[in-house]
Structures are given as structure tokens and as C-alpha cells.
C-alpha positions in Angstrom: -1.4 -48.3 -5.4 -1.7 -49.6 -1.7 -3.5 -48.2 1.1 -0.4 -46.9 2.8 0.8 -45.1 -0.4 -2.6 -43.3 -0.8 -2.5 -42.1 2.8 1.0 -40.7 2.2 0.0 -39.1 -0.9 -3.3 -37.4 0.5 -1.3 -36.3 3.7 1.4 -34.8 1.5 -0.9 -33.1 -0.8 -2.9 -31.7 2.3 0.4 -30.5 3.9 1.6 -28.8 0.6 -1.9 -27.0 0.3 -2.0 -26.0 3.9 1.7 -24.6 3.4 0.7 -22.7 0.4 -2.4 -21.2 2.0 -0.1 -20.3 5.0 2.5 -18.5 2.9 -0.2 -16.5 0.9 -1.9 -15.0 4.1 1.4 -14.4 5.6 3.3 -12.6 2.9 1.0 -11.8 0.0 -2.4 -11.0 1.5 -3.0 -7.3 2.2 -5.1 -7.3 5.5 -5.1 -3.6 6.1 -4.4 -0.3 4.3 -4.6 3.3 5.2 -2.9 6.9 5.2 -0.6 8.3 7.6 0.5 12.1 7.5 3.5 13.7 9.1 7.2 14.8 8.7 9.9 12.2 7.4 12.5 11.8 10.2 14.8 9.8 8.0 14.6 7.7 4.8 17.5 5.5 3.5 18.4 2.8 1.2 20.0 0.0 3.2 20.6 -3.6 3.3 23.6 -6.2 2.6 22.0 -8.3 0.0 18.6 -7.1 -0.7 18.8 -3.2 -0.9 15.5 -1.8 0.2 14.2 1.7 1.3 13.4 2.2 5.0 12.0 5.3 6.8 10.4 6.7 9.7 7.7 9.4 9.8 6.9 11.3 13.0 3.3 12.3 13.4 2.4 15.0 15.8 -1.0 15.1 17.6 -2.6 16.0 21.0 -2.2 13.4 23.9 -5.3 12.6 25.7 -4.0 12.7 29.3 -4.7 14.5 32.5 -2.1 17.2 31.5 -3.9 19.6 29.0 -2.1 20.6 26.2 0.5 18.1 26.2 1.8 16.9 22.8 2.4 13.2 21.8 4.9 12.4 19.0 4.0 9.0 17.2 6.6 7.2 15.0 5.6 5.4 12.0 8.2 2.9 10.5 7.8 1.9 6.8 9.4 0.4 3.8 9.1 1.1 0.2 9.3 -1.4 -2.5 8.7 0.7 -5.6 11.7 2.9 -7.0 9.6 5.7 -8.3 7.8 6.1 -4.8 11.3 6.2 -3.1 12.4 8.9 -5.5 9.2 11.0 -4.6 10.1 10.7 -0.9 13.6 11.8 -1.5 12.4 14.8 -3.3 9.8 15.7 -0.6 12.0 14.9 2.2 11.8 18.5 4.1 8.0 18.7 3.3 5.1 17.1 5.4 3.8 14.2 3.4 0.7 11.7 3.4 1.7 8.3 2.8 -0.6 5.5 1.5 0.5 2.3 2.9 -0.6 -1.5 2.8 0.1 -3.8 5.6 1.2 -7.5 5.4 1.4 -10.0 8.2 4.9 -10.9 7.5 8.0 -9.3 5.8 10.1 -10.4 2.9 13.7 -9.5 2.6 13.2 -8.0 -0.9 10.2 -6.1 0.0 11.7 -4.2 3.3 12.0 -4.7 7.1 8.6 -3.4 7.9 5.0 -4.8 7.5 3.9 -1.4 6.2 4.9 -1.0 2.4 4.2 2.5 1.2 2.8 2.4 -2.4 2.1 6.2 -2.9 3.1 9.6 -1.6 0.8 12.8 -1.5 2.4 16.1 -0.5 0.6 17.4 2.5 2.0 20.7 3.4 
């Protein structure tokens, strides 16, 4: 093997390895997880090719401003990849719920439109 061929081989190998590491950290690595509690605003199955479950939860809380007693509303947009979790959300749509989620840096079309993927549901109210 010539020197030029070795350089091309090693460069290609390093590029493929760097691409694999990038893809892993962008789409597969869970860099945060947590729990949010609130009322489901909407939850639906949508998509043209990949049918995914998408939803929005309204979290209410007190707003820290100069106006005392004002109420702030926070929206939490999420996706659900598991059919059983989606069914549980449909069953508890009129109740307050706690959602355990995992956050990824990137989205995949078959996983949903959000970086927040809900993996379990707890009835809160």
C-alpha cells in the first residue's frame, strides 16, 4: 500500500468514526430526564409517513414579577414513542398527569417531533 492510500484510508476511518460519534450524541444519547406535572391540552397521532404521538401539557404556576398573585402558564410539548404510554395518556386526558421524559439533542421522524420523549405516565390528580 502506498503512502497516499494509507492517508486516505486513515482519513476515511477517522471521518466515519467521528460521524458515528456525532450521530450517537445527537440522536441516541439521553442528556437530561425529568418529570413534569400538569393538564394535557391536546394529544394526537399525526404524520404523513411516520405516525407519531404528539402532545402539549399546560403547567400552571406562580409568576415571579412585580405584580403579586399573577399566574403564569407554561407549555410543555412532547412526543410519545411507546404505544402503551400513548394509550395511558388517551385514558387520562381529562385528568392532571405527571409525565416522565427523556431529552435528546435531536429528533428522529419515527420517534416524534419533539426532543422530549415521554416514557411513562403517572396520574397526578
